[in-house]
N, C-alpha and C positions, 0 to 999 in steps of 0.2 A: 599186180595180181600175182598170187602165188600159184594157183592151179585152176584149170578148167576141166570139168568132166562133161564132155559133150554128149547130148542125147539127140534123137531125131527131131524133136520139137522144142524141148526145154533143156537147158544146161545149168550145171551148178558151178558157181564161181566163188573161189576162196580169195578174199582180199586180206592182206596182212596190214594191220593197223598197230599203232603204238600200244593199244589196249589188248591186242590179240587178233585172232582170225575172225573175220566176219564172212559168213556164207550167204550168198544170194542165189536165187533161182531166176534166170531170165531166159527169154527165148533164144534159141540157137541162131535165129535170123538176126537178132540184135547183136550177137557176138560177131557174126560175119560182117554186118553193116558197119560196126564200130572198129572192125579189124583188130579185135582183142586177141592177145596171146598171153601166155604165162610170162610175167615180167613186165607187162604193160603198166604204165602208171595211170591210175584212175582216182576218181573222187567218189566216195561212197556216201550217199545221202540216205538217212534212216527216217522212215515214217512208220511209227508203230501205233497201231490201233489196239493192240492187245499185247501185254507183256506177261510172261510166265516166269516164276522164280522157283529155283530148287536150292535146297541147302547143300553146301559143299562139304 
């Protein structure tokens, strides 16, 4: 993981992948229970029900 922006209930987690940065919002409680820190090695699973595209 590259960075964690902690909030009181939800936190934003940036995960560096070979394709770029993936940002996820998870509960702060989950971050604490998983003992996640910047630099932790994680697996990101993506389940998308909606995908939006923008022209670069």
